[in-house]
N, C-alpha and C positions, 0 to 999 in steps of 0.2 A: 299652230302650237308655238308658244313663246320659247325661244331658245335662251339659255342662260348665258349672260355675257362673261361670266367668270366662274371659277370653281366655287361652288356653294358651301355653306356650312350645313352639315347633316345633323339634325337634331332628332334623337331617338327618345320617345317618351312612352313609358308604361302608364296608361290612364288608370284611375282608381276603379274598383278596388280588387286587389289580389291578396294572397296570404301576407300576414303581417310579420312573419318570422324571417323571411329571406327574400332577396330580389328574384323576381321571375326572370328566366334566362334569356328570353327572346332578344331583347334589345342589346344584350351583352354579346351574343353571337354576332348580331348585325354590326355592332361597333367594331369588332375585329375585322369583319369582312370589308367594311367601308375604309378602314385604315389601310388595308392591303391595296386598295385602289387609289391611295394617295389623297383621300378626302379628309378634311378637317371634321372631326366628329365629336359630338357631345351627347351624353345620355342623362336621363333623369327619371327617377321613379316617383311619379306623382301620387302613387297609391300610398306609400308610407308618408310622403310629405303632407298630403291632405289629412291623413289620420292624425298626425301631430297637431295640425291646426285646429281640428275639432276637439280633440281630447287634450286640452290645455286649459289653464285658468281662464284665459281670455275667451277661448272658443266655447268652453262649456258655459261660461257666464252668458254669452250671447244666445246659446241654445235655450237655457232656462228662461232668459228674459223674453225671448220670442214665444216660448211655450206658455208663459204667464199671460201674454197678450192675446194669444190665439183664441179664436172664438170656438164655440162648440163644447159639448160635454166631454169630460175627461173621465176615464175609468178610474176605479179606486187605486189601482197600482200606479197609474200616472200621477194621481193626486199625492200619493205617498212620496213618490220621487220628487215632486215639486216642493213638498214641505221640507225636504232635506236638501234643497238646492244649495244653500250656503255651505254646508259641510262637504257636499260633493265637489263644489268648486275649490274649496280649500285644500282637499286632499288629492285632487286629480293628478297633479304633477308628481307627487310622491308615488301614487299608484302606477303611473306609467314608468317612472324610474325603476320601481321594483320589478315590473314585468320586463324591463329592458336589461335586467341583470345588475342594475345599480341599486343603491339604497336598500340593501338586503335586510337591514335592521327593521325596516317598515313591515317586513313579513312577520315579525314577532307579534306586532300589534294586530295584524290581520288574523293570524292564527289563533289568538286568544278568543275571538268571537265574543267579546264582552259587551258589545253594544256601543262601543266608542265610535265606530265607523258606520257610515250609512249603508243600507242594504236595500236591494230591490227584490222582486219576486223570485228570480232564479237563485240568488244567494240564500234567501229565506227558505226556499224549498229544500236546498241542499242541507242547510243547518237543521231543519226539521228531520231530514232523513238520517242524520247522525245524532239525533237527540240533543242538539245544541253543543255537542262536544266533538269538534273535528279532530281527526287523528293528526299526529305529528307529521309535518311535511305537507300539509294540505293548503298552506298559505297561497301558493301560486294558483292552485285550482280555484280557491275562493276569490282571488284577485281577478282571474279570468271571468268568473261569474259576475263580479261587480262591473267589469267592462262590458260584458254582454247585456247587463241590465241597463246601462246607459244607452247602448245602441238600440235596445228594444224600446226605450222611452222615446228616442228620436224618431224611430220608425212609427210608433203608435200616435204620437202627438203632432209631429211636424212634417215627416217625409216618408210616405209609405214605400218609397223605392229604396230606402237606406238599409244597408246591412253591413256588418264589419268587413265581410269578404266579398259578397256578391251584391253590389249596388244594382238596383233594378232586377231583383230576383224574379219578379213576375214575367220577365222576358226570357226565362230559362229555356222555355220551349219555343219552337219556331214562331216568328212574328210574320204572319202572312202579309200584313199591311204596314207600310212605313209610318202611317199615321199613329200607330200604337207606340212608336218610339218617341215621338215628339214631346209628350207630356213630361217624360223623365228628364229632358234637357232643361226644364225650368223648375226642377225640384228644389226644395229648401237648401239642401247641402250644396248642390251644384251652383245655385245662384249666390248664396251667401258666403261660401267658403272656397269653391273651386275657381270661380271667375276671378276673385282677387288674387289667388295663387297664380293663375295664368298671366294676369297683367303684370305681376311682379316678376314672373319668369321672363317675359319679353323685355321688360326694362333691364333686368340683370343681363340678359343676352346682349343687349346693345352696349351696356356699360363695360362688362367684363370681357367680351369677345370682340370688341371693336366692330360690332355689327352695324355698319353704316346704312344710310338711306338707300344706297345702291346695291347693298349686299344681297345676293340670292340665298334663299333658305329652302332646304329639303326637310320637311317635317314628316317623320315616319312614326305612326302610332300603331301599337299592337293591341289587338283585341282577342286575348285567349279565351275569354268567357263572355257570354251575353251581357253580364252585368257591367262589363267595361265599355260597352258601346256608347252609352249616354255621355260618359266623360270624354271619350275619344271624339265624338262629334262636336261637343262643346269646345274642346281644345282646338279642333280644326276651324270652327267658326271664329273663335277668338283670334287665332293667328291670321286668318284672312282679313278680319277687321283691322288688325294692327298693321300688317305688312302688305296687304293687297296682292297683286299678281307676283310679287317677289317670293311669296310663299307657295311652294308646291307641296301639297299634302297627300301622303300615301297611307292607306289603311290596310293592315294585314293581320295575320294571326289566326288562331284556331277557329274562331267564330266565322271569320270571312271564308276560310277554307271549306268549312262544312256547310254553312247556311246560305251563302250568297252566290253560289255557282250558277244558279238558274235565274238570277236577278233580271227582271225586266222593268222594274220601277226605277226610272233614272233619277229620282229626286235625291238620292244619297249623294249624287255628284254636285248638288248645290253646296255640299260641305267639303267634300274631298275631291281630289283630281284623279286619283288612281286607286283601284283595289288590287292588291298584290296577293297572289295565291301560292299555296303549297310551300316549298322550302324557302322561298323568299329571295334567295341570292340571285337567281337568274332573272326573276321579275324586276328586282331593283336595278340590276345591270341594264335590262332592256329600257327601263324608264329613264335612267341616266343617259343612255345612248340617245333616246328619243328627244331628250332635252338638250342634247349637244354638250353635256358636261365633260370636260377634259379629264380623262382618267390616266393614271400612271400604271406601269407594269401590267399592261393588258396582254395576256398570253394568247388571245384568240382574235381572229379577224371579225370585227363587229360591224363591218360596213353594211351587211344585209339587214341587220337589226335597226340601224339608224335610218335606213330608207323606208322600212316597212311601217304601215299603219297598224299592223297586227303585232302587238307586243307580247312576247312570251309570258305566259301565265299571268296576264294582266288584263283588267277591264278599265275602260274609261269612256267618257262621253264625247262624241264628236257631233256638234250640233245638238240634235235631239235623239241621236242614235247611239246605242251602246255598242262599243267595239270590244270584242272578246278575243283574247289569245289563249284561252284555256286549252285548246287543242294543238297549239303550236309546240311541238315536241322535239324539234331539231335545231341545230345551229349553235352559235357560240354561247348563247345564254343557257341553253340546256346543258352544255358541257360545263359551264360555270357552276350550275346547280350540282352536277354529279361530283365535281371535285371539291367544291366548298363544303358540302355536307360531311365529307370525310376529313377535311384538313383544317376547317375553321373551328376554333374552340372559344368559349366565352371569356371575355376579358372583364373582370370585376375590379380592375384597378381604379382607385378613387372612390369606390363605394364605401360609405360610412356604415359599417355593420352595427355600430352602437345605436343607430336609429331604429333598428328592428327589434321586435319584442320576442319574448319566450312565453307566449300565452299557452296556458294549459286548459283545455276544455274537457278532458277526460282523464280518469285515473289509470286507464288501461295503458300499459307500457308500449304496446305496438301502435295504438291509436295516437299516442303522443308524439310519435316520430314526425308526423306531418307538420306539427306546429311548434313542438318544444325543441328548438335547435336552430342555429344559423347554419344554413347549408349552401355549399357551392353546387349549384345545379348544372348538370351536364348529361349528355347521353353517350353511351357506348355504341349505339347503333341507331340509325334513322329508320323508322318503320318497324314492322314486325316480321320475323323470319318465317312465321307460320301463315299469316294473313289468309286464313281460310274459314274462320268462324262465321257461321251463318248470320249472326246478329250484328256483326261489326262492320264499320265503314271500309270494307276491304277494297272498294273501287277507288278510294282516295289515296293520294301519294303518301300521306303520313302513316298509313298502314301498309299499303302495297309496296311502296318504293323502298324496300329494304337495302340499306347500305351500312355495313359496319365501319366504324372509324378505326384509325390506327391506335390501338390500345396503348402502346408504349409512348407514343407522342402525347396522347391525352393525359396519361398518368404524369408524365414529366411536367406538362403544362399545369395540371391541378396542384402539384406539389409547389410549383413556383407561386401560383395564386394563393395557396395556403400561407406561404411564407410572407407574402406581401400584405395579405388581409388579416392574418391571425385567425382565420376560420379554417379549421383542419377537418371539416366534416363534409361529406359529399352525398348528395341525393342524386342517384342515377334516374333520370326522368324518362327512360326508354319506355316504349310500348311493351317490350319484353326483352330484357338483356340476354343476348346469346350466351349459352353456357361457356363456350370456349373463351369468349371475350371477358366474361366475369372471372374465370379461372386465371387468365393472364393478368388481369388487373390486380387480383388478390396476390398473385405470386410476386409481382413487381413491388407491391406495397410491403409484403413480408420481407423481401430482400432488402428493402430500403429502411427497415426498422420501424414499420407501421407509422409513417407520417400522417396517414389519413384513416378515418373510419368512414364507412359508406353503407348505403342500403338502396334498394330500388325494386322495380317491378320485373318479375320473371314469368315463366310458365312452369307449372309443376311437372317437369319432365322426369322421366325415369333416369336420365343421365345424372341427376343430382343424387349420387350414391353417398353412402356414409363417408367414404374417403374424400370425395369432392367437397362435401359439406364441411368436413374437418379442415380441409385446406382453406376454404373460403372464410371460415371463422377465424382461423389463425392469421389470415391475411387481412382482417379488419372488417369483414361483413357482419353487420349487426341485425339486419332485418330484411325480410323479403315480403312482397305482396304479389298475389297472382290470382287469376280468375279460375273459379271452379264452375261458375254459372249455374249448371244444373247438377246437383250432387246425386245423380242417379244414373245407372249404367246406360239406360236407353236414351237419356238426355244427352250424354256425351256424344253418342253416335249421331243423334239426330241433328245436332247443331254443328257437327264437324269440328269438335274441339281438338281432336288429334291426341288426346290423352284419355285414360280411363281412371276409374276410382282407385285401382291398385297403384297406378303411377302417382296419384295425389297422396295416398297414404305413405308410400315409400319416400317420396321427396320430403313431405312434412316430417316424417319420423327422423330422417337423416338430418334435417335442419335443427330439429328440437334436440336431438342427441348432441349436436355440435354447439348448442347454446345460442342459436339464431332465432330471433322472433319471427313469427309467421302471421300473415293476414290473408284472408280470402275474400274475393268478390263473388257475389251470387246474383242471379237475375231470376225474377219470377214474372209471370203474366205473359208468356209467349202466346202468339196467336193460336197455337195448336196444343197448348199445355192443358192437361187434365188436372182436376183437383187432386187426384191420387198421386200424380207425379210431383206436384208441388209439395205435398205433405211428405212424400218419400224423401225428397230433397232436403226438407227441413230435418227429418229424422236422421239422415246420414250426417248432416252438419252437426246435430246434437252429439252424435257418436264421436265425431272428430274432436269436438271440444272435450267430451268426456275422457277420451284417450289422451288428452293433453297435447294434441297435434297442432292445434290452432290457438293463437293468442287473441285474435280478434277477427271480425268479419263484417261485411256490409251487404245489405240487400238493395239491389236496384230494381225498379220496375222496368220491364222491357219497353223500349221505344223503337218502333219501326222507322228506319231511316232510309232515305232515298238512295244512299250509296252502299247499302248492305247487300250481301249475297242473296238474302231472302227476297228483297225487292226485285233484284235483277232476275231471279228465277221466276218470280210471280209475273213479271212483264213478259217473260218467255213462255208463259202458259202453265207453269207448275203451281203447286199450292192452291188448288181450286177452292179450298175452304177459306182462304184469306180474302177478305173483302176490304180493299183499301179505299179510303175516302180522300180524294184529291181536293186541295184547297187553293183558292186564288185570292188576290187582294183587290185593290182599287181598280175598277174598270177592267177586271180580268188580269191586272198586272200583279206580279208577285214580288215581295221583298225577300223574305227568308223562307225556305221551304224544304229543309232537310228532314225534319221530324214529320212523320205522317200519322194520320189517325186510321184505325181499322175497326171494323165492327166487332163489338164484344170486349174491347180492351177495358171498359169501365168495370167489368165483372170482377177483376182481380184487385181493385182498389180496396175491397173489404178485407183483404189479407194483410194490408200494410201494418196496421197497429199490432196485430198478433205476432207478425214476424219480428218487428222491432222489439217487442216485449220479450220474445224468446232469446234474441241475441243479447239483450241487456242482461238477462239472467245467466246465460251461458258464459259471458265474458266475466261475470263475477264469481264463476265457479259452481253455479247451481245448475246441474245438468240431469237431475234425476226425474223431473216432472215429465209427464206425457206431453208430447207436442200438441195434441188436440186441446189441452187445457188452456192454451193461450188465446183461443178464439171464442167469441161469443155467439157463434153459429155452428151448426153441425158440419164437421169435416170428416173425411174418410179416416179410418185407422191406417197407420203406416203399413205398407205391404212388404217392407223389407225386414230381414232378420235383424233382431236387436243386437246381434253379435257380428254384423257384417264388417265393420271396421276392425273390431278386435281380432277376427279371423285373418284379415289381411295383414294386420300388424304382427300377428304370430308368424305368418309366412315370411314377412320381411325379416323378423328377428332370426328365424332359422337360417334363411339365406345369408344374412349378414354373418352369423356365427360360423356357418360352414366356410364361408370365404376367409374369415379370419383364422381359421384353423389351417388353411392352406398357406404354404410359404410363397412369397412373391417369386415368380419365375417357375413355379411348379409346372410340370408337364411341358417344359420348354417354351412356355408363353413369355414373350418379352413384355415388360412393364416399365412404365416411367415411375420412379420412386422418389418420394420426398419425405424426409424424416421431420416430424413436427415436434418431437420431444426436445428436451434440453441437451446440451453437449454432454456426452458420457464422460465420466471421470473414473480413472483407474485407481483403485486402492489396493495395496498389496501387489500381488503378482497376477491374480486372475479374477478380480472382482470389478464389475462395472456398476456404477451407480448413476442414475439419471432420473429426471422427473417428467411426467406426462400428465397434462391437465391437472396440475396441483397434487398429483399422487407421486410419491417417491418410490422408485423401484430399484431393486438390487438384483444383479444377475451374475452368477458364478460361472466362469468359463472353465472348461475342462482341458483346454490346451491353448497354446499360443497361436494366433491367426497366422496363416501362411499366405504368401503372395499368390495372386491369380486363383483365389479360392472360389469354387463354384457353389451353386445353391445346395447341391447334395452334400458337399463337404461342410457347409455351414450348418445344415440340419444335423449332421452327425456330430459335429463339434459342440454345438450349444444345447442340443436336446430341446426341452420345453422351456419357453420363456417364463420368467418369474412373475410374481404378482404385480398388479398395477398396469400391465400393458399386455395386449394380446400378442401371440407369437408373430403374426404377420407384420404388425407394426414394429416390433423389436428388430426382426431380421431386416426389414426394409431400412430402418435407420442404420443398423450396423453395416449392411451392405453398402449403403451410400458412403459411410465413412471409410470402409475398407475397399476403395475402388481398385480395380484390376491394376496391378503393377505398383500400387501405392500402399499396400498393406503394412509393410515393415515401417515405413515412414509415419503412417497414421498411428500405428501402435506406439511408436516412440513418442510422438507428439502427445498422445493421450496420457501416457505415463508421466509426462511433465506437468 
């Protein structure tokens, strides 16, 4: 193993393609970590850089020129796009500027839909759906469809691997054979656009970073999704060709973590030197130790890691043998992981957010959160605090290894990042944000005067009460997404979800009353799911939309994974009805193998179109049709009461109102109080005026407050609260103002 003669440059690259609206966070977490080790570190988002190379005048001209030359039949849609090539090339820069938040005036021309601009099949279909008269404010949605039409043209005519976000989408499921990866490395986009970008990157590296012929390079590439794999391997090969043994290439990210843990096809090491697993910090530390890289400020004794050939959470090739350290769970690198995941926060310093787009692919306000906004992405906790759902990868660290971060420190960091970047919005990318962490984050944000707005993934827990939801909304939370999976009581219990339908209704109702957007994930096609249960789940989802408890949802087809609780239980003799089909690759060797096939899974594919049709209708507000009407084959009638959700919602409302009629602290119960209304103003001698959620309330006091007033005295003094605010909320606020021993001073201050 070649030792590095000097401290190397660490170059962190996000390969194409990920979302276009914000940088993916992995390399920015690693950037912070490497800098704490005293390493010179550079980061680059090749996803957005490659996008701009393609969707520019020069890039699009090259695309259309190649499409014109390419042999073979072209479908009518492709021919139509080709016929308008000149106009597409002429307006592409303005289209991208408009989607980037610049050239807003171009949106007026798009919104007119008067035929002045080119259109592909997606835009034409949309215009037909609105009778050629798009509503006001539809320009960005139309611009997004124009961009998608161009991407579809490239995919159809030149590069079947190409997609705006998921290059190599055909690799979404496990690739048992490494040979299946290789064709994507030579796709039209990779060959004609990404390779030149890589060459220019290395040239700039040498020129701007004084990267000499003797300088060592650590190139770390993150592959969060299968579609990033082709670009990552091509970047690795390009770096090796340019720098030879001076370049040490590390591959990590979500795809590596989930798909390559059982790898025994060593050919991937023709491209990369190491595979880094799980949290990444400990593995990177082990690799640096192995290479003899001098590190500063090392808090742990790393001597054992330097000597060992088994590297913590790392795979590499030694001769023709694959060395794996996935089971190495102790030592300094493990401690590095545990501490870093709590203390390392992403550093977006230097990121040019103006390069990122605001693409709109859906009119639904909740769906738009994923793409319509520049977000500082971060997590409040690593892993999931529940980690028990039967379908989930609960055996892997990204689910099982729950570690909450220091909320106060993360909040302070993100406020600084917002000030530096001008981006004041946060996407919490947790598997499920813990309730307490979310409340603390919102409280800090509220105290600071709302410098941030944020949203993220949660669990629909009963702990999300009306009071908690109101606090979160006042603290800047704008939306939540969470898994329901099977919206039927027996389904919740069977998959170990840890919640029931009543908890879902109560949480969603609390969020909606607080003005917070809600999104739900659902899964269909479980190995043991009956048609009746699937239809019941769809009916309950319809009722949730009908009651106004959800803004959007998404159906996923169940995929059996090697790291799920179901699979582990099957290996131990349970689930006799589950028949798993094991797969292998070349000569019995496997490349990726997380996703598994099981007998009967094809049966549920027939439900896909109907379920998507139902969701589309419900998200547009049409919830009255029978569920069965969406399918072109006979399905069971729903076996659940049509008023199931309505009854649970009534119970929620009764419990909420009962609680609100009780004063805080009643029956001697201690409570933490926080008043979310405006500052009360005293008029005259005994009148308090304040606002609460845009409602103005007046309250007449029957006597002057006295010091050390208890709850019973408050109840006697003030009687019933006036209009616009319930009694509990009013007394909570007043009690907070009239703190024990401070009543006279507070009263005097209010009168001023």
